[in-house]
C-alpha positions in Angstrom: 0.0 -0.1 -0.1 2.8 2.5 0.9 4.7 1.9 -2.5 1.4 2.0 -4.5 0.5 5.4 -2.9 3.5 7.2 -2.7 6.1 5.8 -5.2 5.7 6.1 -9.0 5.8 3.2 -11.4 9.5 2.6 -12.4 10.8 4.7 -9.8 13.5 3.2 -7.2 12.0 2.1 -4.0 14.5 3.8 -1.3 14.3 2.0 2.1 16.1 3.2 5.3 16.9 0.4 7.6 18.4 1.1 11.3 18.1 -0.1 14.7 16.8 1.6 17.7 16.9 0.7 21.5 13.5 0.5 23.5 14.5 1.3 26.9 13.0 -1.4 29.0 13.9 -2.8 32.7 12.8 -6.1 34.3 14.2 -9.7 34.8 11.3 -11.3 33.0 12.2 -9.7 29.8 14.1 -12.4 28.1 15.1 -10.5 25.0 16.5 -7.5 27.1 20.1 -6.7 26.8 22.7 -3.9 27.6 23.5 -1.7 24.5 25.3 1.6 23.7 22.9 4.6 24.1 23.2 6.3 20.8 21.3 9.3 22.0 23.4 10.0 25.3 26.6 8.6 24.3 29.1 10.7 22.3 32.7 10.0 21.1 34.4 10.5 24.4 31.6 9.4 26.5 30.0 5.9 26.7 26.5 5.5 28.2 25.1 2.0 28.6 21.3 1.5 28.1 19.2 -1.6 29.2 16.4 -2.3 26.7 15.3 -3.9 23.7 16.9 -3.6 20.3 14.5 -3.4 17.0 15.6 -3.4 13.4 13.4 -1.4 11.4 12.7 -0.9 7.6 11.2 2.2 6.6 10.3 3.4 3.1 11.9 7.0 2.4 9.4 8.9 0.2 8.3 12.5 -0.3 5.0 12.8 1.2 2.8 15.3 -0.7 0.9 16.9 2.5 4.0 17.2 4.4 6.2 18.6 1.2 9.4 16.5 2.5 10.8 13.0 2.9 9.4 10.8 5.6 10.3 7.4 6.8 7.4 5.1 7.0 8.1 1.8 8.8 6.7 -1.5 7.3 9.0 -4.0 8.8 10.2 -4.2 12.3 12.3 -7.3 13.8 13.4 -8.1 17.4 17.2 -8.3 17.2 18.3 -9.7 20.8 21.7 -9.7 22.1 23.9 -12.8 22.4 22.8 -13.3 26.0 19.2 -14.3 24.9 20.6 -17.2 23.0 22.5 -18.5 26.1 21.4 -22.2 26.7 19.3 -22.3 23.4 20.0 -24.9 20.7 20.1 -22.5 17.9 23.2 -20.2 17.1 23.0 -16.5 17.8 22.0 -14.0 15.2 23.9 -10.8 14.8 22.3 -7.6 13.8 23.9 -8.1 10.3 22.0 -11.6 10.1 18.7 -9.7 10.6 19.5 -6.9 8.1 20.2 -9.6 5.6 17.2 -11.5 6.2 15.1 -8.4 6.1 16.6 -7.1 2.8 16.0 -10.5 1.2 12.4 -10.5 2.4 11.7 -7.0 0.8 13.3 -8.3 -2.4 10.7 -11.0 -2.2 7.8 -8.6 -1.6 8.8 -6.3 -4.4 9.9 -8.3 -7.3 10.8 -6.4 -10.3 11.4 -3.1 -8.6 14.7 -1.5 -8.0 15.3 -1.3 -4.3 17.8 0.8 -2.6 18.6 0.1 0.9 20.1 2.9 2.9 21.9 2.3 6.0 24.6 3.9 8.5 28.2 2.7 9.1 27.1 -0.3 11.3 25.9 -2.2 8.1 29.1 -1.3 6.4 30.2 -5.0 6.4 31.8 -6.9 3.3 29.8 -10.0 4.4 26.6 -8.3 4.5 26.9 -6.6 1.2 28.2 -9.7 -0.7 25.0 -11.4 0.5 22.4 -8.9 -0.8 24.1 -6.7 -3.7 22.6 -9.0 -6.3 19.3 -8.2 -5.1 19.2 -4.7 -3.7 21.6 -1.6 -4.0 22.9 -0.8 -0.7 24.1 2.7 0.2 26.0 3.3 3.2 29.4 4.9 4.6 32.8 3.6 3.8 35.8 4.2 5.8 38.6 6.3 4.4 41.2 3.6 5.1 39.3 0.9 3.4 41.3 -1.7 1.3 40.3 -0.9 -2.2 41.5 -2.8 -5.4 41.3 -2.5 -9.0 39.2 -4.9 -10.9 41.1 -7.9 -12.3 42.1 -8.4 -15.9 39.8 -10.2 -17.9 42.4 -12.4 -19.6 45.0 -14.3 -17.7 48.0 -15.3 -19.4 49.3 -17.8 -16.8 47.5 -21.1 -15.7 45.7 -21.3 -12.4 42.8 -19.9 -10.5 41.7 -16.7 -12.1 42.4 -13.6 -9.8 39.5 -12.0 -7.9 41.1 -8.4 -7.6 43.4 -6.3 -9.3 46.1 -4.1 -8.1 46.0 -2.1 -4.9 44.5 1.4 -5.1 45.3 4.5 -3.1 43.4 4.7 0.1 40.6 7.5 0.0 42.4 9.4 2.5 45.1 9.8 0.0 42.6 10.7 -2.7 41.5 13.5 -0.7 45.1 15.2 -1.1 45.7 14.1 -4.7 45.7 17.3 -7.0 45.0 15.1 -10.0 41.6 14.2 -8.7 38.7 16.1 -10.4 36.1 17.4 -7.8 32.7 18.4 -9.0 30.6 21.1 -7.1 27.1 19.7 -6.1 24.4 21.5 -4.0 22.7 19.5 -1.1 19.1 20.2 -0.2 19.9 19.3 3.7 23.3 18.6 4.9 24.0 18.7 8.8 21.2 21.0 9.4 21.9 23.4 6.5 19.8 23.5 3.5 21.2 24.1 0.1 24.7 23.3 1.1 27.5 23.4 -1.4 29.8 20.5 -1.4 32.5 18.9 -3.6 32.3 15.4 -4.8 34.6 12.9 -6.2 33.6 9.3 -7.5 35.1 6.0 -8.8 34.6 2.4 -9.0 36.8 -0.3 -7.0 36.5 -3.6 -5.4 36.5 -3.8 -1.6 38.3 -6.7 -0.3 39.4 -8.1 3.0 41.2 -11.6 3.3 38.7 -14.4 4.0 35.7 -12.5 2.5 34.2 -12.3 -1.1 35.1 -9.3 -3.0 32.5 -6.7 -3.4 32.7 -4.3 -6.3 31.4 -0.8 -5.3 31.1 3.0 -6.4 33.0 5.0 -3.9 31.8 8.8 -3.3 34.0 11.3 -1.4 32.4 14.4 -0.1 34.3 17.4 1.2 33.1 20.8 2.4 34.8 23.6 0.3 34.9 25.8 3.5 36.4 23.2 5.6 33.9 23.3 8.3 33.1 19.7 8.1 35.2 16.8 7.9 35.5 14.7 4.6 33.4 11.7 4.5 32.9 8.6 2.2 30.1 6.6 1.0 29.5 3.8 -1.2 26.9 2.1 -3.4 26.8 -1.7 -4.6 25.4 -0.7 -7.8 28.3 0.6 -10.0 26.0 2.6 -12.6 24.2 4.9 -10.1 24.9 8.4 -10.3 27.0 10.1 -7.4 24.5 12.7 -6.8 21.9 9.9 -6.2 24.0 8.3 -3.7 24.3 11.5 -1.8 20.8 12.3 -1.9 19.8 8.8 -0.8 22.1 8.8 2.1 21.0 12.3 3.2 17.3 11.3 3.2 18.4 8.4 5.9 17.9 10.9 8.7 14.1 10.7 8.5 14.4 7.2 10.0 15.8 9.0 13.3 12.9 11.4 13.0 10.4 8.6 12.9 11.7 6.9 15.8 11.6 10.0 17.9 8.0 10.9 16.5 6.8 7.2 17.5 7.9 7.7 21.1 6.4 11.4 21.3 2.8 10.5 19.8 2.3 6.8 19.8 3.6 5.5 23.0 6.9 3.8 22.3 8.8 3.0 25.5 5.6 3.2 27.5 4.5 -0.3 27.1 4.4 -2.5 30.5 3.9 -6.0 29.0 6.8 -8.5 29.7 5.6 -11.6 28.0 7.7 -12.5 24.7 4.7 -12.5 22.4 3.1 -9.3 23.7 6.6 -7.6 23.1 6.8 -9.0 19.8 3.4 -7.6 18.8 3.4 -4.1 20.2 6.3 -2.3 19.5 6.0 -3.3 15.4 2.2 -2.3 15.7 3.2 1.0 16.9 5.8 1.7 14.4 3.4 0.5 11.7 0.8 2.9 13.1 3.1 5.7 12.0 2.6 4.6 8.5 -1.2 4.1 8.7 -1.7 7.5 10.1 0.6 8.7 7.5 -1.5 7.0 4.6 -4.7 8.0 6.3 -3.7 11.7 6.4 -2.9 11.1 2.6 -6.2 10.2 1.9 -7.9 13.0 3.8 -5.5 15.7 2.0 -7.1 14.7 -1.3 -10.7 15.6 0.0 -9.9 18.5 1.9 -7.3 21.1 2.8 -5.2 20.1 6.1 -3.8 23.2 8.0 -0.9 22.9 10.3 -1.6 24.2 13.9 0.7 27.1 14.5 1.4 29.3 17.7 2.2 33.1 17.8 5.8 32.0 18.7 6.1 29.0 16.4 4.8 29.4 12.8 4.8 26.4 10.7 4.4 26.5 6.9 3.9 22.7 6.4 2.1 19.9 8.1 3.8 17.6 10.5 3.1 14.1 11.9 1.3 15.8 15.0 -1.0 17.7 12.4 -1.9 14.5 10.7 -2.4 12.3 13.7 -4.9 15.3 14.9 -6.7 15.2 11.8 -7.1 11.4 11.9 -8.5 11.6 15.2 -11.0 14.1 14.2 -12.0 11.9 11.3 -12.6 8.8 13.8 -14.5 11.0 16.2 -16.7 12.6 13.7 -17.6 9.2 12.3 -18.2 7.9 15.8 -20.5 10.6 16.8 -22.5 10.6 13.6 -22.8 6.9 13.5 -23.6 6.2 17.3 -25.8 9.3 18.0 -29.3 8.6 19.3 -31.9 10.8 20.5 -31.5 10.5 24.5 -32.9 12.7 27.1 -29.7 13.4 28.7 -28.0 14.5 25.6 -27.5 18.4 24.9 -27.0 20.3 21.8 -23.4 22.0 21.4 -22.8 24.9 19.0 -20.9 23.5 15.8 -18.3 26.4 16.5 -17.6 25.4 20.2 -17.6 21.7 19.1 -14.9 22.5 16.4 -12.8 24.2 19.1 -13.2 21.4 21.6 -12.4 18.9 19.1 -9.1 20.5 17.8 -7.9 21.1 21.5 -8.3 17.2 22.3 -7.1 16.1 18.8 -3.5 17.9 19.6 -3.7 17.1 23.4 -4.4 13.1 23.1 
């Protein structure tokens, strides 16, 4: 439904995948683990958090009524720590194992569609890329000191096993200082809190290889700030034919995944659950994340028949709708249907002027 409603036919289906920690305590929660808190931790400060680790795949698409890209969850998996598998017969599954399974499942759901999977540096692993690159195009970060090699020659004069890689190439950190590299200027719509940011990019193809792992052909992308305010960064795509500007645009849109995680905590009650049984845990959090997509899709249908207006304040003007406006519109639609459907002539009922009812309805829709 999400792809049909928001993604045109023939356009790439861009999906963001990331993990989040649902902070939970309790000895009866068997899947609970101790993880690094990504919100409260920094480079020099490590903070641990107790909770459940969820891996969520979200459709990254521009929603017309919001006029910006949103991340819409449609697949959420519980990825427990190794402690959960202690004493069990099956082998532990890492976060990359769950991500590989999710990527292959998405490919089965969308046969014939070009799928782009955008992830952060936690998924920049050669084993993961080699397992899914024939089914989806993965876009993620790349280390500046990664081992890159040229493609092997097609013809080999000597006998023996054909080579899997060519000559070793320069490190990307050395490419940054190479005066022979041709840099192109590109303007990014949003880059680290700034709109219309001007950056310089350089791209090429190579084979990423490490001993004992399969070689992965990639297109690498270097991005640097001409003003020198931000550190240079490197990205990769497993599709060699993709345009460098598309790699950058797809990765920038990944930030909306973090926005969705925060919106579900603020408006849908994630991390407020109190159940501790395994089956209830497996149901509740994925249902709450999928509710974000249902509300967005419902608001999209409402925007076709009426004009949705953002709720503003004197000190906070809003030009575009946000998720809080969408969920308020959906609540008003549900309440209006229930009132018109269930109203009966009763002696204890009173009539309220429509103007006052709309004021009450609007206040309750945003306060709920």
